[in-house]
KOLTOR-796624 format. One record per residue (C-alpha): residue in one letter; x, y, z. Coordinates in steps of 0.05 Angstrom, whole numbers, plus 5000, padded with zeros to 4 digits. Layout:
BEGIN
AXYZ
...
//
This chain:
BEGIN
X501050004998
X502150714983
X502051015063
X507350715103
X505050895169
X499250815228
X496551495229
X489451475244
X488352035297
X482251775344
X477752245328
X472552425284
X471253195277
X477853505236
X482654105250
X483154655192
X489955015202
X490855715167
X498655865139
X501156495157
X507656845175
X507656455241
X505955705213
X509755815129
X516055445141
X517154725133
X517954575204
X512654865234
X507654545191
X509753875197
X509754035275
X502654215256
X501453595223
X503853235282
X499553595330
X492553425289
X491553925236
X487853535177
X487854105136
X491854615112
X488055305095
X491855775049
X488456445050
X488756864988
X487557515018
X494857525048
X501157315008
X504257184938
X503556684889
X510256464909
X508956454987
X503255964970
X508055614927
X512555544969
X507355165024
X504654744979
X511354464968
X513054365042
X505354035043
X507053534992
X513553465022
X510453165083
X505652835049
X511452365021
X514252275091
X507552175121
X505451735068
X498751915087
X495052465040
X494453185071
X488153575036
X490254305031
X484554865028
X485755514977
X480456075006
X479756654953
X479357304971
X473657584941
X470358244924
X472458664982
X468559344980
X472859845016
X471060715019
X476661234998
X482061605036
X481762165091
X485062795081
X487762655152
X487561925152
X481561855197
X475662245218
X471262145276
X463562165255
X458362305310
X451262035317
X445662345285
X449862695234
X449862695152
X454862365113
X455562195038
X459061735008
X459161794930
X464761724873
X468262284874
X476461984884
X477762674925
X480262634999
X474562505039
X473162855111
X467462985165
X462363085109
X463362525056
X467562025033
X467961514965
X465660854955
X468760644886
X463460154883
X458160384840
X455159744836
X452559794915
X449460494893
X445160064844
X442559694895
X442160114954
X434860374975
X432060905024
X433060495093
X438260045082
X444059955117
X451360025105
X456359785165
X463760005165
X469859665190
X467059075215
X460159395243
X463859855289
X460460395253
X452960405226
X449360975165
X442660895157
X441761075082
X436661625070
X436461805001
X440861534945
X442361494871
X445761174818
X452361634848
X451261724926
X448461514981
X446462025044
X446961765098
X445361765178
X449861685228
X447061125277
X453660885315
X458661225308
X465961205314
X472761435273
X473261235202
X478961175163
X482860975096
X479960425066
X475860075113
X471559565098
X464359675071
X458859175093
X451359165061
X447158675096
X439858725082
X441158694997
X443158254949
X449458654906
X450158424841
X457258344847
X460657674818
X462657224873
X469857174834
X474457814819
X479657804765
X484957744824
X480157134854
X479856824774
X488656914768
X489856624835
X484156084821
X487855884755
X494855884797
X492155414859
X489054914815
X495254844774
X497954714842
X494054234859
X489454444915
X485153994929
X479454504962
X476855084930
X474055614985
X469156114951
X467656794987
X462257234987
X457456734968
X450457024950
X446556704907
X446455984871
X449756174808
X455856504845
X457755744856
X456155554785
X460656014758
X466755754799
X463655044791
X464555144718
X471155504729
X473954944771
X471754374723
X472353784776
X479853884793
X477654124868
X472254104906
X468254734922
X467055024991
X461855634995
X462356035052
X456756285075
X458256935102
X452057415068
X445457425093
X442657335019
X446056675017
X441456365074
X435556515040
X436855974990
X440355605033
X437654925000
X440755064930
X446855334950
X448554744991
X446754264944
X451454544891
X456854614938
X462354004957
X461354295027
X460154885063
X462755375119
X459555635161
X464356395162
X462456685226
X465357325221
X462357685168
X456357325186
X456557585250
X458058245226
X451558325172
X447557985217
X445258085299
X450857695341
X445257295369
X442956975315
X448356745292
X448356055340
X442255985306
X444856025250
X450455635248
X445255025280
X441155095216
X446455075163
X450054435204
X442854065198
X443454315121
X448454065109
X448253375147
X440753245101
X443953355036
X450352945061
X455953595061
X461153615092
X460854305139
X466454705170
X465055215226
X470055735229
X473056495256
X474256625331
X474455945356
X480455975402
X481956775384
X484756815446
X490856285427
X493056885377
X497157215442
X495756655497
X497756015507
X491455825538
X483955915501
X478556165549
X473455675580
X468556025532
X472155885468
X473955135492
X466355045499
X464855405422
X468954795392
X465454305433
X458654575411
X460954555339
X463753765352
X456753655380
X452453965327
X456553545285
X460853935245
X465053615208
X470754095216
X473954695258
X477555225229
X483355685260
X484856315225
X488956825253
X491456285312
X495355905269
X497356355217
X500057025255
X498556815329
X505056665374
X502255865394
X499655615318
X501754835350
X499354985418
X493655195391
X492054625337
X493854205396
X489054485440
X483354385391
X485353635382
X483653515454
X477153885463
X474953445397
X477552805431
X474852975503
X467553185463
X467752565428
X470152105486
X463252355514
X457251795516
X452552335500
X456852535438
X454451955383
X448251965421
X447052695395
X450552435319
X444251865328
X438552305341
X440952835281
X439952325228
X434752345182
X430451845145
X434851475096
X434451625027
X430251214984
X436150954942
X440150384932
X446750704956
X443451015013
X440050345041
X445749975032
X449550525077
X445250455125
X445149775127
X452849875141
X452550335197
X447449835230
X451849255224
X457549625241
X453249845315
X450549065326
X456948785318
X461449295356
X465749275289
X473449635298
X471150065225
X466350145159
X471650055106
X468950415040
X472350244976
X471350874933
X474051174863
X470951834867
X469451904941
X461551904936
X460751244971
X465751475035
X461752145041
X455051755043
X457851275103
X460351995136
X453752285130
X450451675164
X455451895224
X457051115252
X459350935320
X465950675298
X472150955246
X471650995171
X476650715128
X477351105055
X480250545013
X481450834935
X485450954875
X485051664875
X490152114897
X484452684887
X478952314930
X483652134985
X486052824987
X479853154999
X476952625051
X481752955098
X475453445098
X470452995128
X467452775189
X471051975215
X474751955150
X482951615143
X484451485085
X488551085044
X490851124970
X493050614918
X491150074875
X490349534911
X484049184874
X483748804810
X478448364827
X471648294877
X475547744915
X481248214939
X476848654986
X477048265049
X485148135056
X485748965032
X480849175078
X484148765143
X491749005109
X489049675112
X486049765181
X491849405206
X496549865166
X492350475210
X493050145268
X485050025274
X482549355303
X484748845331
X483647995323
X477347745324
X472848415308
X469948545248
X470049075181
X463749295151
X465849365079
X461349755032
X463749854953
X460749934887
X460149414832
X463749424783
X468349894811
X470650524775
X463550764771
X461851314812
X455451314857
X453750534849
X455150334923
X450349654924
X455049244967
X456449065036
X460348515071
X463948275141
X469448035143
X473847825205
X480848175225
X485547485243
X480746995205
X478346735138
X470346855149
X466347305116
X459547375086
X456347755032
//
């Protein structure tokens, strides 16, 4: 087999670590992986193509050393809406005063500033809200036209050069991918990234656009950070391969008290459709500067795991923080503690929906039940595309899922998926091989012991996508098998 080290982590939820100035060197990347990172995120809002190429090379070298597929997620920047510059660099806006935004490039003052985005003016209506600097300032639109907006200051504060603008209550006529994103996307795909995270998703058409550009070369992860996306949540999830609850911008554009409820709603929707879901932003934020998180942050991570998230993500904690490796190790420990709670799997079982009316879904549900009844060591999925494994993960079984695939690309994408450990290689040449290969694969990963069972699912004929139609039980250390 291609993999040479038994690297099963003993947990189900995955850890995503963002690389940056604190963690881009090969030694730290290796330490992050050893501490528990399953996926490495490259944030294309920062860094050059050369920087990202160096990180990708380091990850792929680590992959060769460990013998285990490692997942790379590229995160596109998306449109960045910002005000222009001020004569003195900043001004203080007072409550109840009038403030104008327009297309004039002249430096701003206490009465006006440039907003170089005519598409925003085209979408605004009287009563619309504008948020500046991550919501620290709130402006209410009183009058507007094709090149201006007259506003009143609702929440005052200091506004400075190039601060970001959010428009929470209108869908903007802006494509999710900018020219920069298109160039970044082609670069990332040429480097062999496994997942592409799409920012600024507002409508299903945004996902369809990037899917056409990606053309099957990577999985598509839609970041839900705009209120407009939630109005078409089911359709966006259906068109995506995975989804991220991007709580940063979502918490700016919507009342904070709604974010926990929306997080649970998005997770439920993704689980119902069998799409991996990531919870992100400020999970262990205090660890940017502190070697330990707050108790509230630990509870936040735990809540996402209890909800059934496939992965939890670290952003600045690992990209720019003082303790990147410790942050990953801390998240790993929190996940392990939650998953050792007897109520955790009961919650997973309670959240399972009615089995879809299809043969592959019925086979996979049966495999989960057999594994539970026999106290199996693992469910082993043989797959070429990853679809059989995704179905197994959707069932949230109480045993590990071992994905055996001839496709390196499919194996790498599994790093984002709940409960899955992937082995890559061309092992199967006839159906009679699957029992022996499953037992050897489990042993290689440190899964199971003599006398335990493995429950196998696969599609026949091999290589046909979406054809899961077989379940088999084999015994570790024995010759007996059942169809």
